[in-house]
Residue frames relative to the residue before (quaternion, step in Angstrom):
aa qw qx qy qz dx dy dz
X 1.0000 0.0000 0.0000 0.0000 0.00 0.00 0.00
X 0.1465 -0.7701 0.6128 0.0997 3.55 -1.21 0.54
X 0.2840 -0.7007 0.6161 0.2209 3.54 -1.28 0.42
X 0.1434 -0.7958 0.5868 0.0420 3.55 -0.73 1.14
X 0.2231 -0.7251 0.6320 0.1582 3.56 -1.12 0.72
X 0.0692 -0.8134 0.5764 -0.0379 3.52 -0.52 1.28
X 0.1449 -0.7748 0.6079 0.0952 3.57 -1.02 0.78
X 0.2470 -0.7649 0.5815 0.1257 3.55 -0.68 1.15
X 0.3591 -0.7636 0.5048 0.1820 3.56 -0.92 0.94
X 0.8127 0.0764 -0.0035 0.5776 3.59 1.16 -0.57
X 0.7182 -0.4474 0.3107 0.4330 3.57 -1.30 0.12
X 0.6006 0.5669 -0.3628 0.4315 3.60 1.07 -0.68
X 0.6719 0.4778 -0.2954 0.4828 3.59 0.98 -0.81
X 0.5848 0.5536 -0.3668 0.4658 3.60 1.09 -0.65
X 0.6622 0.5044 -0.2990 0.4665 3.57 0.92 -0.94
X 0.6395 0.5266 -0.3227 0.4579 3.60 0.97 -0.83
X 0.6480 0.5064 -0.3219 0.4691 3.60 0.98 -0.77
X 0.6402 0.5175 -0.3296 0.4623 3.59 0.98 -0.78
X 0.6450 0.5077 -0.3150 0.4765 3.57 0.98 -0.84
X 0.6087 0.5568 -0.3376 0.4532 3.58 1.02 -0.81
X 0.6842 0.4982 -0.2734 0.4571 3.56 0.96 -0.91
X 0.6696 0.5046 -0.2948 0.4584 3.59 1.17 -0.51
X 0.5720 0.5834 -0.3878 0.4267 3.59 1.23 -0.20
X 0.3177 -0.8180 0.4504 0.1644 3.53 -0.02 1.36
X 0.6248 0.5657 -0.3562 0.4035 3.60 1.02 -0.70
X 0.6432 0.5198 -0.3259 0.4581 3.61 1.17 -0.48
X 0.1866 -0.8281 0.5008 0.1689 3.60 1.21 -0.59
X 0.2277 0.7679 -0.5518 0.2323 3.57 0.98 0.92
X 0.1549 -0.7902 0.5910 0.0486 3.57 -0.97 0.93
X 0.2847 -0.7703 0.5471 0.1622 3.59 -0.55 1.16
X 0.2084 -0.7477 0.6191 0.1189 3.54 -0.94 0.96
X 0.7444 0.0699 -0.0633 0.6610 3.54 1.27 -0.49
X 0.3316 -0.8122 0.4554 0.1516 3.55 -0.38 1.30
X 0.5260 -0.6158 0.4754 0.3436 3.58 -1.19 0.54
X 0.0682 0.8188 -0.5683 0.0449 3.60 -0.77 0.97
X 0.8085 -0.0873 0.0356 0.5809 3.61 1.03 -0.54
X 0.6228 -0.5654 0.3848 0.3800 3.60 -1.13 0.62
X 0.7698 0.3551 -0.2725 0.4551 3.53 -1.11 0.75
X 0.6552 0.4670 -0.3147 0.5036 3.59 1.23 -0.31
X 0.4732 -0.6981 0.4485 0.2960 3.61 -0.79 0.92
X 0.1988 -0.7338 0.6416 0.1021 3.51 -1.22 0.73
X 0.1509 -0.7852 0.5956 0.0772 3.58 -0.82 0.99
X 0.0646 0.8087 -0.5823 0.0521 3.56 -0.81 0.95
X 0.3406 -0.7038 0.5909 0.1987 3.51 -1.10 0.87
X 0.1017 -0.7978 0.5941 0.0156 3.53 -0.79 1.08
X 0.4089 -0.7084 0.5125 0.2613 3.61 -0.69 1.04
X 0.6636 -0.5498 0.3364 0.3798 3.57 -1.07 0.76
X 0.6828 0.4930 -0.3276 0.4283 3.68 0.77 -0.86
X 0.7112 0.4479 -0.2552 0.4780 3.63 1.17 -0.49
X 0.4427 0.7511 -0.4291 0.2361 3.59 1.23 -0.34
X 0.6882 0.4889 -0.3050 0.4408 3.58 0.72 -1.02
X 0.6760 0.5041 -0.2951 0.4492 3.58 0.88 -0.91
X 0.6618 0.4993 -0.3030 0.4699 3.57 0.95 -0.89
X 0.6683 0.4952 -0.3085 0.4614 3.61 0.89 -0.87
X 0.6264 0.5218 -0.3374 0.4707 3.61 1.04 -0.72
X 0.6413 0.5205 -0.3180 0.4654 3.58 0.98 -0.84
X 0.6574 0.5040 -0.3098 0.4668 3.60 0.90 -0.92
X 0.6605 0.5105 -0.3006 0.4613 3.57 0.96 -0.91
X 0.6947 0.4974 -0.2879 0.4326 3.58 0.86 -0.94
X 0.7267 0.3762 -0.2336 0.5252 3.59 1.22 -0.45
X 0.5066 -0.7102 0.3777 0.3104 3.58 1.28 0.48
X 0.2741 0.7354 -0.5609 0.2634 3.58 0.94 0.88
X 0.2698 -0.6883 0.6299 0.2380 3.53 -1.21 0.49
X 0.0972 0.7942 -0.5927 0.0926 3.57 -0.90 0.92
X 0.1368 -0.7549 0.6316 0.1121 3.51 -1.32 0.32
X 0.4754 -0.6398 0.5161 0.3135 3.54 -1.27 0.39
X 0.2568 -0.7820 0.5529 0.1298 3.57 -0.56 1.20
X 0.7840 0.0561 -0.0061 0.6182 3.56 0.91 -0.95
X 0.4012 -0.7656 0.4633 0.1955 3.55 -0.52 1.25
X 0.8178 0.0225 0.0527 0.5727 3.56 0.90 -0.95
X 0.1430 -0.7926 0.5902 0.0546 3.57 -0.22 1.30
X 0.2519 -0.7775 0.5598 0.1368 3.58 -0.72 1.05
């Protein structure tokens, strides 16, 4: 698992992050919830979901970084 720090630039991206969190099959766990643009959002992404989540973030032009490379 990895923890990603994502920064939403606008309300549309905030909404996309909320929808991402509601997709139970991804099992994404917010450590810092999306509430307004410009504020970082931290989410733990299980290993099986990593590629899909990163592709989604990339396709919607999110900026993100890996906070924790390997959550044990």
